[in-house]
PyMOL Python script that loads the backbone (N, CA, C, O; Angstrom):
from pymol import cmd

cmd.read_pdbstr("""\
ATOM      1  N   MET A   1       0.832  -1.185   0.000  1.00  0.00           N
ATOM      2  CA  MET A   1       0.000   0.000   0.000  1.00  0.00           C
ATOM      3  C   MET A   1       0.885   1.259   0.000  1.00  0.00           C
ATOM      4  O   MET A   1       0.497   2.305  -0.522  1.00  0.00           O
ATOM      5  N   GLN A   2       2.075   1.135   0.595  1.00  0.00           N
ATOM      6  CA  GLN A   2       2.989   2.282   0.565  1.00  0.00           C
ATOM      7  C   GLN A   2       3.399   2.610  -0.871  1.00  0.00           C
ATOM      8  O   GLN A   2       3.489   3.781  -1.242  1.00  0.00           O
ATOM      9  N   ALA A   3       3.646   1.580  -1.673  1.00  0.00           N
ATOM     10  CA  ALA A   3       4.016   1.806  -3.069  1.00  0.00           C
ATOM     11  C   ALA A   3       2.865   2.467  -3.829  1.00  0.00           C
ATOM     12  O   ALA A   3       3.095   3.352  -4.653  1.00  0.00           O
ATOM     13  N   ALA A   4       1.642   2.047  -3.558  1.00  0.00           N
ATOM     14  CA  ALA A   4       0.471   2.652  -4.207  1.00  0.00           C
ATOM     15  C   ALA A   4       0.320   4.106  -3.784  1.00  0.00           C
ATOM     16  O   ALA A   4      -0.018   4.971  -4.591  1.00  0.00           O
ATOM     17  N   ARG A   5       0.574   4.355  -2.522  1.00  0.00           N
ATOM     18  CA  ARG A   5       0.493   5.725  -2.007  1.00  0.00           C
ATOM     19  C   ARG A   5       1.549   6.594  -2.683  1.00  0.00           C
ATOM     20  O   ARG A   5       1.250   7.697  -3.139  1.00  0.00           O
ATOM     21  N   LYS A   6       2.791   6.094  -2.749  1.00  0.00           N
ATOM     22  CA  LYS A   6       3.885   6.843  -3.375  1.00  0.00           C
ATOM     23  C   LYS A   6       3.631   7.095  -4.859  1.00  0.00           C
ATOM     24  O   LYS A   6       4.063   8.108  -5.407  1.00  0.00           O
ATOM     25  N   ALA A   7       2.928   6.169  -5.499  1.00  0.00           N
ATOM     26  CA  ALA A   7       2.610   6.316  -6.927  1.00  0.00           C
ATOM     27  C   ALA A   7       1.429   7.251  -7.161  1.00  0.00           C
ATOM     28  O   ALA A   7       1.061   7.514  -8.306  1.00  0.00           O
ATOM     29  N   GLY A   8       0.833   7.754  -6.076  1.00  0.00           N
ATOM     30  CA  GLY A   8      -0.291   8.680  -6.199  1.00  0.00           C
ATOM     31  C   GLY A   8      -1.609   8.006  -6.527  1.00  0.00           C
ATOM     32  O   GLY A   8      -2.535   8.651  -7.019  1.00  0.00           O
ATOM     33  N   LEU A   9      -1.699   6.708  -6.257  1.00  0.00           N
ATOM     34  CA  LEU A   9      -2.902   5.967  -6.614  1.00  0.00           C
ATOM     35  C   LEU A   9      -3.997   6.010  -5.550  1.00  0.00           C
ATOM     36  O   LEU A   9      -5.112   5.555  -5.804  1.00  0.00           O
ATOM     37  N   LEU A  10      -3.705   6.545  -4.373  1.00  0.00           N
ATOM     38  CA  LEU A  10      -4.680   6.474  -3.285  1.00  0.00           C
ATOM     39  C   LEU A  10      -5.291   7.815  -2.879  1.00  0.00           C
ATOM     40  O   LEU A  10      -6.076   7.863  -1.931  1.00  0.00           O
ATOM     41  N   HIS A  11      -4.959   8.879  -3.555  1.00  0.00           N
ATOM     42  CA  HIS A  11      -5.530  10.172  -3.179  1.00  0.00           C
ATOM     43  C   HIS A  11      -6.842  10.422  -3.927  1.00  0.00           C
ATOM     44  O   HIS A  11      -7.083   9.848  -4.989  1.00  0.00           O
ATOM     45  N   GLY A  12      -7.663  11.265  -3.372  1.00  0.00           N
ATOM     46  CA  GLY A  12      -8.928  11.625  -4.015  1.00  0.00           C
ATOM     47  C   GLY A  12      -9.913  10.479  -4.086  1.00  0.00           C
ATOM     48  O   GLY A  12     -10.348  10.095  -5.172  1.00  0.00           O
ATOM     49  N   LYS A  13     -10.261   9.941  -2.956  1.00  0.00           N
ATOM     50  CA  LYS A  13     -11.174   8.791  -2.921  1.00  0.00           C
ATOM     51  C   LYS A  13     -12.615   9.218  -3.153  1.00  0.00           C
ATOM     52  O   LYS A  13     -13.418   9.244  -2.220  1.00  0.00           O
ATOM     53  N   GLY A  14     -12.938   9.548  -4.381  1.00  0.00           N
ATOM     54  CA  GLY A  14     -14.292   9.930  -4.726  1.00  0.00           C
ATOM     55  C   GLY A  14     -14.994   8.896  -5.586  1.00  0.00           C
ATOM     56  O   GLY A  14     -16.200   8.971  -5.821  1.00  0.00           O
ATOM     57  N   GLY A  15     -14.209   7.922  -6.054  1.00  0.00           N
ATOM     58  CA  GLY A  15     -14.773   6.896  -6.928  1.00  0.00           C
ATOM     59  C   GLY A  15     -15.566   5.867  -6.144  1.00  0.00           C
ATOM     60  O   GLY A  15     -15.350   5.664  -4.949  1.00  0.00           O
ATOM     61  N   ARG A  16     -16.475   5.233  -6.834  1.00  0.00           N
ATOM     62  CA  ARG A  16     -17.303   4.199  -6.208  1.00  0.00           C
ATOM     63  C   ARG A  16     -17.321   2.995  -7.132  1.00  0.00           C
ATOM     64  O   ARG A  16     -17.361   3.136  -8.354  1.00  0.00           O
ATOM     65  N   ILE A  17     -17.291   1.811  -6.539  1.00  0.00           N
ATOM     66  CA  ILE A  17     -17.301   0.578  -7.318  1.00  0.00           C
ATOM     67  C   ILE A  17     -18.305  -0.371  -6.692  1.00  0.00           C
ATOM     68  O   ILE A  17     -18.482  -0.374  -5.474  1.00  0.00           O
ATOM     69  N   GLY A  18     -18.947  -1.159  -7.496  1.00  0.00           N
ATOM     70  CA  GLY A  18     -19.925  -2.108  -6.973  1.00  0.00           C
ATOM     71  C   GLY A  18     -19.931  -3.378  -7.806  1.00  0.00           C
ATOM     72  O   GLY A  18     -19.584  -3.361  -8.987  1.00  0.00           O
ATOM     73  N   GLY A  19     -20.317  -4.443  -7.202  1.00  0.00           N
ATOM     74  CA  GLY A  19     -20.384  -5.703  -7.925  1.00  0.00           C
ATOM     75  C   GLY A  19     -20.796  -6.826  -6.989  1.00  0.00           C
ATOM     76  O   GLY A  19     -20.800  -6.665  -5.768  1.00  0.00           O
ATOM     77  N   ARG A  20     -21.135  -7.938  -7.561  1.00  0.00           N
ATOM     78  CA  ARG A  20     -21.519  -9.100  -6.773  1.00  0.00           C
ATOM     79  C   ARG A  20     -20.373 -10.103  -6.798  1.00  0.00           C
ATOM     80  O   ARG A  20     -19.870 -10.473  -7.859  1.00  0.00           O
ATOM     81  N   VAL A  21     -19.975 -10.533  -5.608  1.00  0.00           N
ATOM     82  CA  VAL A  21     -18.894 -11.507  -5.489  1.00  0.00           C
ATOM     83  C   VAL A  21     -19.285 -12.574  -4.480  1.00  0.00           C
ATOM     84  O   VAL A  21     -20.170 -12.367  -3.649  1.00  0.00           O
ATOM     85  N   SER A  22     -18.633 -13.690  -4.561  1.00  0.00           N
ATOM     86  CA  SER A  22     -18.880 -14.795  -3.644  1.00  0.00           C
ATOM     87  C   SER A  22     -18.486 -14.406  -2.218  1.00  0.00           C
ATOM     88  O   SER A  22     -17.369 -13.937  -1.998  1.00  0.00           O
ATOM     89  N   PRO A  23     -19.378 -14.593  -1.254  1.00  0.00           N
ATOM     90  CA  PRO A  23     -19.024 -14.309   0.145  1.00  0.00           C
ATOM     91  C   PRO A  23     -17.842 -15.165   0.612  1.00  0.00           C
ATOM     92  O   PRO A  23     -17.037 -14.716   1.429  1.00  0.00           O
ATOM     93  N   ALA A  24     -17.735 -16.385   0.102  1.00  0.00           N
ATOM     94  CA  ALA A  24     -16.608 -17.251   0.476  1.00  0.00           C
ATOM     95  C   ALA A  24     -15.290 -16.645  -0.006  1.00  0.00           C
ATOM     96  O   ALA A  24     -14.280 -16.715   0.694  1.00  0.00           O
ATOM     97  N   LEU A  25     -15.300 -16.057  -1.190  1.00  0.00           N
ATOM     98  CA  LEU A  25     -14.107 -15.413  -1.732  1.00  0.00           C
ATOM     99  C   LEU A  25     -13.690 -14.242  -0.854  1.00  0.00           C
ATOM    100  O   LEU A  25     -12.508 -14.082  -0.549  1.00  0.00           O
ATOM    101  N   VAL A  26     -14.644 -13.434  -0.454  1.00  0.00           N
ATOM    102  CA  VAL A  26     -14.365 -12.278   0.401  1.00  0.00           C
ATOM    103  C   VAL A  26     -13.830 -12.745   1.756  1.00  0.00           C
ATOM    104  O   VAL A  26     -12.843 -12.201   2.251  1.00  0.00           O
ATOM    105  N   ARG A  27     -14.471 -13.745   2.356  1.00  0.00           N
ATOM    106  CA  ARG A  27     -14.012 -14.255   3.660  1.00  0.00           C
ATOM    107  C   ARG A  27     -12.572 -14.758   3.581  1.00  0.00           C
ATOM    108  O   ARG A  27     -11.746 -14.446   4.439  1.00  0.00           O
ATOM    109  N   GLN A  28     -12.283 -15.543   2.536  1.00  0.00           N
ATOM    110  CA  GLN A  28     -10.935 -16.086   2.389  1.00  0.00           C
ATOM    111  C   GLN A  28      -9.904 -14.988   2.146  1.00  0.00           C
ATOM    112  O   GLN A  28      -8.807 -15.038   2.703  1.00  0.00           O
ATOM    113  N   ALA A  29     -10.241 -14.003   1.327  1.00  0.00           N
ATOM    114  CA  ALA A  29      -9.328 -12.891   1.059  1.00  0.00           C
ATOM    115  C   ALA A  29      -9.055 -12.105   2.342  1.00  0.00           C
ATOM    116  O   ALA A  29      -7.922 -11.692   2.591  1.00  0.00           O
ATOM    117  N   LYS A  30     -10.082 -11.903   3.144  1.00  0.00           N
ATOM    118  CA  LYS A  30      -9.898 -11.203   4.418  1.00  0.00           C
ATOM    119  C   LYS A  30      -9.024 -12.028   5.355  1.00  0.00           C
ATOM    120  O   LYS A  30      -8.166 -11.484   6.051  1.00  0.00           O
ATOM    121  N   ARG A  31      -9.239 -13.332   5.373  1.00  0.00           N
ATOM    122  CA  ARG A  31      -8.421 -14.223   6.205  1.00  0.00           C
ATOM    123  C   ARG A  31      -6.958 -14.156   5.777  1.00  0.00           C
ATOM    124  O   ARG A  31      -6.062 -14.055   6.616  1.00  0.00           O
ATOM    125  N   GLN A  32      -6.725 -14.212   4.478  1.00  0.00           N
ATOM    126  CA  GLN A  32      -5.359 -14.215   3.934  1.00  0.00           C
ATOM    127  C   GLN A  32      -4.630 -12.903   4.186  1.00  0.00           C
ATOM    128  O   GLN A  32      -3.427 -12.896   4.450  1.00  0.00           O
ATOM    129  N   THR A  33      -5.356 -11.796   4.106  1.00  0.00           N
ATOM    130  CA  THR A  33      -4.710 -10.482   4.208  1.00  0.00           C
ATOM    131  C   THR A  33      -4.765  -9.884   5.605  1.00  0.00           C
ATOM    132  O   THR A  33      -3.946  -9.033   5.950  1.00  0.00           O
ATOM    133  N   GLY A  34      -5.725 -10.323   6.407  1.00  0.00           N
ATOM    134  CA  GLY A  34      -5.916  -9.706   7.713  1.00  0.00           C
ATOM    135  C   GLY A  34      -6.720  -8.418   7.624  1.00  0.00           C
ATOM    136  O   GLY A  34      -6.903  -7.727   8.625  1.00  0.00           O
ATOM    137  N   ILE A  35      -7.194  -8.099   6.446  1.00  0.00           N
ATOM    138  CA  ILE A  35      -7.997  -6.893   6.234  1.00  0.00           C
ATOM    139  C   ILE A  35      -9.436  -7.214   6.593  1.00  0.00           C
ATOM    140  O   ILE A  35      -9.970  -8.242   6.174  1.00  0.00           O
ATOM    141  N   GLU A  36     -10.069  -6.336   7.371  1.00  0.00           N
ATOM    142  CA  GLU A  36     -11.443  -6.588   7.813  1.00  0.00           C
ATOM    143  C   GLU A  36     -12.495  -5.808   7.038  1.00  0.00           C
ATOM    144  O   GLU A  36     -13.608  -6.298   6.844  1.00  0.00           O
ATOM    145  N   ALA A  37     -12.160  -4.604   6.594  1.00  0.00           N
ATOM    146  CA  ALA A  37     -13.135  -3.745   5.909  1.00  0.00           C
ATOM    147  C   ALA A  37     -13.178  -4.036   4.411  1.00  0.00           C
ATOM    148  O   ALA A  37     -12.138  -4.178   3.768  1.00  0.00           O
ATOM    149  N   ASP A  38     -14.383  -4.122   3.864  1.00  0.00           N
ATOM    150  CA  ASP A  38     -14.553  -4.396   2.431  1.00  0.00           C
ATOM    151  C   ASP A  38     -13.841  -3.353   1.573  1.00  0.00           C
ATOM    152  O   ASP A  38     -13.173  -3.705   0.600  1.00  0.00           O
ATOM    153  N   THR A  39     -13.975  -2.088   1.920  1.00  0.00           N
ATOM    154  CA  THR A  39     -13.360  -1.020   1.132  1.00  0.00           C
ATOM    155  C   THR A  39     -11.849  -1.170   1.109  1.00  0.00           C
ATOM    156  O   THR A  39     -11.230  -1.037   0.053  1.00  0.00           O
ATOM    157  N   GLU A  40     -11.247  -1.445   2.259  1.00  0.00           N
ATOM    158  CA  GLU A  40      -9.797  -1.613   2.320  1.00  0.00           C
ATOM    159  C   GLU A  40      -9.348  -2.844   1.525  1.00  0.00           C
ATOM    160  O   GLU A  40      -8.292  -2.832   0.892  1.00  0.00           O
ATOM    161  N   LEU A  41     -10.154  -3.896   1.566  1.00  0.00           N
ATOM    162  CA  LEU A  41      -9.834  -5.114   0.820  1.00  0.00           C
ATOM    163  C   LEU A  41      -9.853  -4.847  -0.682  1.00  0.00           C
ATOM    164  O   LEU A  41      -8.953  -5.281  -1.401  1.00  0.00           O
ATOM    165  N   ILE A  42     -10.869  -4.139  -1.154  1.00  0.00           N
ATOM    166  CA  ILE A  42     -10.964  -3.797  -2.579  1.00  0.00           C
ATOM    167  C   ILE A  42      -9.797  -2.904  -2.981  1.00  0.00           C
ATOM    168  O   ILE A  42      -9.196  -3.103  -4.036  1.00  0.00           O
ATOM    169  N   GLU A  43      -9.477  -1.927  -2.148  1.00  0.00           N
ATOM    170  CA  GLU A  43      -8.370  -1.020  -2.421  1.00  0.00           C
ATOM    171  C   GLU A  43      -7.049  -1.798  -2.510  1.00  0.00           C
ATOM    172  O   GLU A  43      -6.238  -1.552  -3.403  1.00  0.00           O
ATOM    173  N   PHE A  44      -6.844  -2.728  -1.588  1.00  0.00           N
ATOM    174  CA  PHE A  44      -5.639  -3.553  -1.587  1.00  0.00           C
ATOM    175  C   PHE A  44      -5.560  -4.398  -2.861  1.00  0.00           C
ATOM    176  O   PHE A  44      -4.511  -4.468  -3.501  1.00  0.00           O
ATOM    177  N   ALA A  45      -6.661  -5.029  -3.219  1.00  0.00           N
ATOM    178  CA  ALA A  45      -6.685  -5.879  -4.410  1.00  0.00           C
ATOM    179  C   ALA A  45      -6.403  -5.065  -5.677  1.00  0.00           C
ATOM    180  O   ALA A  45      -5.637  -5.502  -6.536  1.00  0.00           O
ATOM    181  N   LEU A  46      -7.007  -3.909  -5.792  1.00  0.00           N
ATOM    182  CA  LEU A  46      -6.794  -3.067  -6.973  1.00  0.00           C
ATOM    183  C   LEU A  46      -5.362  -2.538  -7.019  1.00  0.00           C
ATOM    184  O   LEU A  46      -4.762  -2.472  -8.092  1.00  0.00           O
ATOM    185  N   ALA A  47      -4.816  -2.167  -5.879  1.00  0.00           N
ATOM    186  CA  ALA A  47      -3.429  -1.688  -5.826  1.00  0.00           C
ATOM    187  C   ALA A  47      -2.472  -2.803  -6.224  1.00  0.00           C
ATOM    188  O   ALA A  47      -1.485  -2.558  -6.918  1.00  0.00           O
ATOM    189  N   THR A  48      -2.756  -4.014  -5.791  1.00  0.00           N
ATOM    190  CA  THR A  48      -1.911  -5.155  -6.139  1.00  0.00           C
ATOM    191  C   THR A  48      -1.875  -5.356  -7.650  1.00  0.00           C
ATOM    192  O   THR A  48      -0.808  -5.592  -8.217  1.00  0.00           O
ATOM    193  N   VAL A  49      -3.013  -5.267  -8.297  1.00  0.00           N
ATOM    194  CA  VAL A  49      -3.081  -5.417  -9.752  1.00  0.00           C
ATOM    195  C   VAL A  49      -2.427  -4.219 -10.445  1.00  0.00           C
ATOM    196  O   VAL A  49      -1.685  -4.394 -11.411  1.00  0.00           O
ATOM    197  N   ALA A  50      -2.695  -3.021  -9.965  1.00  0.00           N
ATOM    198  CA  ALA A  50      -2.168  -1.810 -10.592  1.00  0.00           C
ATOM    199  C   ALA A  50      -0.644  -1.738 -10.540  1.00  0.00           C
ATOM    200  O   ALA A  50      -0.012  -1.162 -11.425  1.00  0.00           O
ATOM    201  N   LEU A  51      -0.061  -2.324  -9.500  1.00  0.00           N
ATOM    202  CA  LEU A  51       1.387  -2.261  -9.337  1.00  0.00           C
ATOM    203  C   LEU A  51       2.090  -3.539  -9.796  1.00  0.00           C
ATOM    204  O   LEU A  51       3.286  -3.708  -9.560  1.00  0.00           O
ATOM    205  N   GLU A  52       1.365  -4.420 -10.439  1.00  0.00           N
ATOM    206  CA  GLU A  52       1.933  -5.679 -10.946  1.00  0.00           C
ATOM    207  C   GLU A  52       3.138  -5.385 -11.823  1.00  0.00           C
ATOM    208  O   GLU A  52       3.086  -4.499 -12.677  1.00  0.00           O
ATOM    209  N   ASP A  53       4.212  -6.117 -11.620  1.00  0.00           N
ATOM    210  CA  ASP A  53       5.424  -5.861 -12.395  1.00  0.00           C
ATOM    211  C   ASP A  53       5.495  -6.654 -13.702  1.00  0.00           C
ATOM    212  O   ASP A  53       6.449  -6.499 -14.463  1.00  0.00           O
ATOM    213  N   ASN A  54       4.506  -7.492 -13.968  1.00  0.00           N
ATOM    214  CA  ASN A  54       4.427  -8.274 -15.208  1.00  0.00           C
ATOM    215  C   ASN A  54       5.631  -9.198 -15.411  1.00  0.00           C
ATOM    216  O   ASN A  54       6.007  -9.504 -16.542  1.00  0.00           O
ATOM    217  N   PHE A  55       6.230  -9.637 -14.301  1.00  0.00           N
ATOM    218  CA  PHE A  55       7.388 -10.525 -14.387  1.00  0.00           C
ATOM    219  C   PHE A  55       7.074 -11.792 -15.170  1.00  0.00           C
ATOM    220  O   PHE A  55       7.857 -12.205 -16.024  1.00  0.00           O
ATOM    221  N   ALA A  56       5.939 -12.406 -14.885  1.00  0.00           N
ATOM    222  CA  ALA A  56       5.603 -13.673 -15.543  1.00  0.00           C
ATOM    223  C   ALA A  56       5.572 -13.516 -17.060  1.00  0.00           C
ATOM    224  O   ALA A  56       6.106 -14.361 -17.779  1.00  0.00           O
ATOM    225  N   GLN A  57       4.959 -12.457 -17.549  1.00  0.00           N
ATOM    226  CA  GLN A  57       4.878 -12.235 -18.996  1.00  0.00           C
ATOM    227  C   GLN A  57       6.257 -11.945 -19.580  1.00  0.00           C
ATOM    228  O   GLN A  57       6.590 -12.448 -20.653  1.00  0.00           O
ATOM    229  N   ALA A  58       7.056 -11.146 -18.892  1.00  0.00           N
ATOM    230  CA  ALA A  58       8.407 -10.844 -19.379  1.00  0.00           C
ATOM    231  C   ALA A  58       9.253 -12.113 -19.423  1.00  0.00           C
ATOM    232  O   ALA A  58      10.015 -12.328 -20.367  1.00  0.00           O
ATOM    233  N   PHE A  59       9.116 -12.949 -18.398  1.00  0.00           N
ATOM    234  CA  PHE A  59       9.853 -14.204 -18.338  1.00  0.00           C
ATOM    235  C   PHE A  59       9.437 -15.124 -19.483  1.00  0.00           C
ATOM    236  O   PHE A  59      10.278 -15.746 -20.132  1.00  0.00           O
ATOM    237  N   LYS A  60       8.138 -15.200 -19.718  1.00  0.00           N
ATOM    238  CA  LYS A  60       7.597 -16.047 -20.779  1.00  0.00           C
ATOM    239  C   LYS A  60       8.073 -15.561 -22.155  1.00  0.00           C
ATOM    240  O   LYS A  60       8.443 -16.368 -23.008  1.00  0.00           O
ATOM    241  N   THR A  61       8.062 -14.256 -22.363  1.00  0.00           N
ATOM    242  CA  THR A  61       8.476 -13.661 -23.630  1.00  0.00           C
ATOM    243  C   THR A  61       9.939 -13.943 -23.927  1.00  0.00           C
ATOM    244  O   THR A  61      10.311 -14.155 -25.081  1.00  0.00           O
ATOM    245  N   SER A  62      10.773 -13.946 -22.889  1.00  0.00           N
ATOM    246  CA  SER A  62      12.206 -14.140 -23.090  1.00  0.00           C
ATOM    247  C   SER A  62      12.613 -15.609 -23.131  1.00  0.00           C
ATOM    248  O   SER A  62      13.792 -15.911 -23.313  1.00  0.00           O
ATOM    249  N   ARG A  63      11.682 -16.512 -22.969  1.00  0.00           N
ATOM    250  CA  ARG A  63      11.977 -17.938 -22.927  1.00  0.00           C
ATOM    251  C   ARG A  63      12.697 -18.401 -24.197  1.00  0.00           C
ATOM    252  O   ARG A  63      12.271 -18.127 -25.319  1.00  0.00           O
ATOM    253  N   GLY A  64      13.802 -19.112 -23.973  1.00  0.00           N
ATOM    254  CA  GLY A  64      14.559 -19.656 -25.089  1.00  0.00           C
ATOM    255  C   GLY A  64      15.492 -18.667 -25.762  1.00  0.00           C
ATOM    256  O   GLY A  64      16.115 -18.992 -26.774  1.00  0.00           O
ATOM    257  N   LYS A  65      15.597 -17.470 -25.217  1.00  0.00           N
ATOM    258  CA  LYS A  65      16.451 -16.447 -25.822  1.00  0.00           C
ATOM    259  C   LYS A  65      17.580 -16.101 -24.856  1.00  0.00           C
ATOM    260  O   LYS A  65      17.331 -15.717 -23.714  1.00  0.00           O
ATOM    261  N   VAL A  66      18.801 -16.238 -25.313  1.00  0.00           N
ATOM    262  CA  VAL A  66      19.964 -15.898 -24.509  1.00  0.00           C
ATOM    263  C   VAL A  66      20.850 -14.984 -25.347  1.00  0.00           C
ATOM    264  O   VAL A  66      21.117 -15.258 -26.517  1.00  0.00           O
ATOM    265  N   ASP A  67      21.296 -13.905 -24.739  1.00  0.00           N
ATOM    266  CA  ASP A  67      22.172 -12.975 -25.411  1.00  0.00           C
ATOM    267  C   ASP A  67      23.459 -13.704 -25.835  1.00  0.00           C
ATOM    268  O   ASP A  67      24.091 -14.369 -25.014  1.00  0.00           O
ATOM    269  N   SER A  68      23.844 -13.581 -27.104  1.00  0.00           N
ATOM    270  CA  SER A  68      25.028 -14.283 -27.612  1.00  0.00           C
ATOM    271  C   SER A  68      26.321 -13.822 -26.937  1.00  0.00           C
ATOM    272  O   SER A  68      27.324 -14.534 -26.980  1.00  0.00           O
ATOM    273  N   GLU A  69      26.311 -12.656 -26.325  1.00  0.00           N
ATOM    274  CA  GLU A  69      27.495 -12.125 -25.615  1.00  0.00           C
ATOM    275  C   GLU A  69      27.570 -12.599 -24.166  1.00  0.00           C
ATOM    276  O   GLU A  69      28.566 -12.338 -23.491  1.00  0.00           O
ATOM    277  N   LEU A  70      26.572 -13.268 -23.689  1.00  0.00           N
ATOM    278  CA  LEU A  70      26.528 -13.719 -22.295  1.00  0.00           C
ATOM    279  C   LEU A  70      27.563 -14.812 -22.065  1.00  0.00           C
ATOM    280  O   LEU A  70      27.607 -15.797 -22.802  1.00  0.00           O
ATOM    281  N   LYS A  71      28.398 -14.638 -21.040  1.00  0.00           N
ATOM    282  CA  LYS A  71      29.432 -15.619 -20.684  1.00  0.00           C
ATOM    283  C   LYS A  71      28.803 -16.618 -19.714  1.00  0.00           C
ATOM    284  O   LYS A  71      28.472 -16.269 -18.581  1.00  0.00           O
ATOM    285  N   LEU A  72      28.642 -17.861 -20.167  1.00  0.00           N
ATOM    286  CA  LEU A  72      27.989 -18.883 -19.363  1.00  0.00           C
ATOM    287  C   LEU A  72      28.978 -19.708 -18.552  1.00  0.00           C
ATOM    288  O   LEU A  72      28.555 -20.508 -17.718  1.00  0.00           O
ATOM    289  N   GLY A  73      30.271 -19.542 -18.764  1.00  0.00           N
ATOM    290  CA  GLY A  73      31.264 -20.235 -17.966  1.00  0.00           C
ATOM    291  C   GLY A  73      31.613 -21.626 -18.460  1.00  0.00           C
ATOM    292  O   GLY A  73      32.213 -22.407 -17.721  1.00  0.00           O
ATOM    293  N   PHE A  74      31.255 -21.948 -19.678  1.00  0.00           N
ATOM    294  CA  PHE A  74      31.692 -23.231 -20.235  1.00  0.00           C
ATOM    295  C   PHE A  74      31.908 -23.101 -21.718  1.00  0.00           C
ATOM    296  O   PHE A  74      32.279 -24.073 -22.376  1.00  0.00           O
TER     297      PHE A  74
END
""", "prot")
cmd.dss("prot")
cmd.show_as("cartoon", "prot")
cmd.util.cbc("prot")
cmd.orient("prot")
């Protein structure tokens, strides 16, 4: 949440979001995070997605490619 705050993603809380979700999903997410309030849980989830570093996609894209100048030691 500190990273989201530093990125300016948490100021001006005037937006509203609504939707239907499984109560079991919400309970489990609260258990996993320790977050009790629905608003804080949604904010945490959105910040997590917004700050995703896309490592998995970058790793997948680079699969099978090695720089020809890389010294592998053999």
